[in-house]
C-alpha positions in Angstrom: -2.2 -12.3 -6.6 -3.4 -10.4 -3.6 -1.8 -7.1 -1.8 -2.9 -6.3 1.8 -1.2 -2.9 2.7 -1.8 -2.0 6.5 -1.2 1.2 7.7 0.2 1.0 11.7 -2.0 1.3 14.7 -2.3 5.4 16.1 1.1 6.4 16.5 3.1 8.2 19.0 5.9 9.7 17.1 8.3 10.6 19.8 8.7 6.9 20.5 8.2 5.7 17.3 5.4 3.1 18.7 1.7 3.3 19.2 -0.8 5.5 21.6 -2.9 3.3 24.1 -5.4 3.6 21.0 -2.9 2.5 18.9 -2.3 -0.6 20.4 -6.0 -1.4 20.7 -6.4 -1.0 16.9 -3.5 -3.6 16.4 -5.3 -6.3 18.3 -8.6 -5.6 16.6 -6.6 -5.8 13.6 -5.0 -9.0 15.2 -8.4 -11.0 15.7 -9.4 -9.9 11.8 -6.3 -11.4 10.3 -6.2 -14.8 12.0 -9.0 -15.6 9.2 -6.4 -14.6 6.3 -4.7 -17.1 3.9 -1.7 -15.2 3.8 1.4 -16.4 2.2 4.0 -13.8 3.3 4.2 -11.5 5.7 6.4 -8.4 5.1 7.0 -5.2 7.6 8.7 -1.8 7.7 11.8 -1.5 10.2 10.3 1.2 12.1 9.1 1.0 15.6 5.1 1.7 15.1 4.6 -0.7 12.4 6.5 -3.6 13.7 4.3 -2.9 16.8 1.4 -3.0 14.9 2.6 -6.0 13.1 3.4 -8.0 16.5 -0.4 -8.5 17.5 -0.9 -10.1 14.3 1.9 -12.4 14.0 1.6 -13.6 17.8 -2.3 -14.4 17.0 -1.4 -16.8 14.1 1.7 -17.3 15.0 4.3 -16.1 12.4 7.0 -14.4 11.7 7.4 -11.0 9.4 10.2 -10.5 6.8 11.9 -6.9 7.5 12.3 -4.7 3.9 14.0 -1.9 4.7 12.8 0.2 1.6 9.4 -0.5 3.4 9.8 2.4 5.8 7.7 6.2 5.8 8.7 7.6 2.7 9.2 10.5 5.1 12.0 12.6 3.2 11.5 16.3 4.9 10.8 19.6 2.7 9.9 22.8 3.9 6.3 23.6 2.5 6.2 26.8 0.0 3.0 28.3 1.4 2.9 27.0 5.2 6.5 26.8 5.6 5.9 23.3 7.6 9.4 21.2 7.7 7.9 18.1 7.0 6.6 14.9 4.7 6.5 15.8 0.9 3.0 15.8 0.9 -0.1 17.6 3.1 0.2 20.5 0.5 -2.3 23.2 0.7 -4.6 22.6 -2.5 -3.8 26.2 -4.1 -0.3 24.8 -3.8 0.4 21.3 -5.2 -3.0 21.7 -7.6 -1.1 24.7 -9.5 1.9 22.2 -10.4 1.6 20.6 -13.9 4.0 18.2 -12.5 2.5 17.3 -9.6 -0.1 15.3 -11.8 2.8 13.5 -13.9 3.3 9.7 -12.7 6.9 9.7 -13.0 7.9 13.7 -13.0 6.1 14.5 -9.9 9.7 14.2 -8.0 10.7 17.2 -10.1 8.2 19.7 -9.1 10.5 22.7 -7.6 9.8 22.5 -4.2 10.3 18.6 -4.0 13.7 19.3 -5.5 14.9 20.8 -2.0 15.5 17.2 -0.8 17.2 14.9 -3.6 16.5 11.7 -2.3 12.8 12.1 -3.2 13.8 11.7 -6.7 16.3 8.7 -6.0 14.2 7.1 -3.6 11.2 6.9 -5.5 12.1 4.7 -8.0 14.0 2.9 -5.5 10.8 1.8 -4.1 9.0 1.1 -7.2 11.8 -1.2 -8.3 12.1 -3.0 -4.8 8.9 -3.9 -4.9 9.0 -5.0 -8.5 11.7 -7.0 -7.7 9.7 -8.5 -4.5 6.3 -9.5 -7.2 9.1 -10.9 -9.8 10.0 -13.5 -6.8 6.0 -14.4 -6.9 5.9 -14.8 -10.8 4.7 -11.3 -11.6 7.2 -9.3 -13.9 6.8 -5.6 -15.0 6.3 -4.8 -18.4 6.2 -1.1 -18.8 3.0 -0.1 -17.6 1.4 -3.6 -16.4 2.7 -7.1 -15.1 3.1 -10.8 -16.8 2.9 -13.9 -15.4 5.0 -17.1 -17.0 2.0 -18.5 -17.9 -1.7 -18.6 -17.9 -3.1 -18.7 -14.5 -6.2 -18.0 -12.5 -7.8 -16.9 -15.8 -11.6 -17.7 -16.4 -11.4 -18.5 -20.0 -9.1 -17.3 -23.6 -10.0 -17.3 -27.1 -7.9 -19.7 -28.9 -6.9 -18.7 -32.7 -9.5 -20.7 -34.0 -12.5 -19.3 -31.9 -12.7 -21.7 -29.0 -13.0 -20.8 -25.3 -10.2 -22.5 -23.4 -11.3 -22.6 -19.7 -8.7 -22.2 -17.2 -8.7 -22.6 -13.5 -8.9 -20.1 -11.3 -7.7 -20.1 -7.7 -8.5 -22.9 -5.5 -6.9 -25.5 -3.0 -4.9 -26.7 -5.9 -3.8 -23.7 -7.1 -3.8 -21.0 -4.5 -3.0 -17.6 -5.6 0.0 -15.7 -3.1 -1.5 -13.2 -0.6 1.2 -11.0 0.6 0.3 -8.8 3.7 2.5 -5.7 4.6 2.5 -3.7 7.7 3.9 -0.2 7.1 3.1 3.4 6.6 0.5 5.8 4.6 2.9 7.4 2.5 5.1 4.8 1.5 1.7 2.8 0.5 0.7 5.4 -1.9 3.9 5.8 -3.4 3.5 1.8 -4.1 0.3 2.2 -5.3 0.9 4.8 -7.4 3.3 2.5 -9.4 1.1 -0.6 -9.5 -2.1 1.8 -11.0 -0.2 4.3 -13.0 -1.8 7.0 -11.1 0.3 10.1 -9.8 1.8 9.6 -6.2 -0.1 13.5 -5.1 -3.2 12.5 -6.4 -3.4 9.6 -4.0 -1.8 11.0 -1.1 -3.7 14.2 -1.0 -7.0 12.6 -2.6 -7.3 9.5 0.0 -7.1 8.8 3.8 -6.1 5.8 4.9 -6.6 5.5 8.9 -4.5 3.9 11.2 -4.4 0.1 11.4 -6.7 0.1 8.1 -6.4 -2.4 5.5 -5.8 -1.5 1.4 -6.6 -4.6 -0.6 -5.7 -5.3 -4.1 -6.2 -8.0 -6.4 -4.3 -9.1 -9.4 -7.0 -9.6 -12.9 -5.3 -12.3 -14.9 -8.0 -12.6 -17.6 -6.4 -12.3 -21.1 -3.0 -14.2 -22.1 -0.5 -14.0 -19.4 -1.2 -10.1 -18.6 -1.6 -8.9 -15.3 -3.4 -5.8 -14.0 -4.0 -5.0 -9.9 -7.2 -3.3 -9.3 -8.0 -2.2 -6.0 -10.9 -4.0 -3.7 -11.2 -1.8 -0.5 -8.8 1.0 0.2 -8.6 2.2 4.2 -10.9 -0.4 5.2 -11.6 -0.2 9.0 -14.5 -2.3 10.0 -12.6 -4.0 12.3 -12.5 -1.0 14.3 -16.1 0.3 14.2 -17.5 -3.0 14.4 -15.9 -3.1 17.8 -16.8 0.0 19.4 -13.6 1.7 18.3 -13.8 5.0 16.7 -11.6 5.9 13.6 -8.5 8.0 14.2 -7.8 11.3 12.3 -4.2 10.7 12.5 -3.0 11.8 8.9 -6.4 13.8 8.0 -7.4 17.0 8.2 -11.3 16.5 8.8 -13.2 14.1 11.4 -13.5 10.7 10.0 -17.2 9.4 9.0 -17.9 6.9 12.5 -20.5 4.9 11.0 
């Protein structure tokens, strides 16, 4: 299975849509996406994600399924250091790194200043559960910290009990692997990655920058029995912008992006 997460184009939050630059980003993304063998498109219910998706969907003559839980994970709190009222990340290093719970995959939601908004603790497991239900519909069932498929698929080889090697089919035209595309937001992408990779959300949200219209691509590695685990191929890939002379927007970052 392949998962492609796309952050929306440069946003105009005042109208929940895109800036002029954001629309250019969405059009360049659409040109790139026309080559993808997509099983299903999914989109957040928010305008900036829907507008970004619209360019690709028009280019490939497809429709997307709207998932309410794919909206941005923007449950606001007051930053204890700066007083900022907003998203539950983007804290100063001296604030979040001193909180042991921030380094826990599941317990980060109980960090003292995050409990200001009870929805953080309820919506994190909800998003994880909803994503698992979606994966299960494609045959990938969560088993504690990894996933299982119903049978051995897309595996290069398996060792039999007698020591012989049984070769299994890899993805091909007769056995295509599902490819799912999600148009959504920086925060909720990191929430889902946290669940898939068993990495605490605060480490992802503070340690990685996902530019607007960028791609984050994961593949399942299914090389032993019916076990599957997701591995990141690329994160925040913006080649479709730079190759066409469109600079990477700093939206969502506190530094100037590398533009080469």
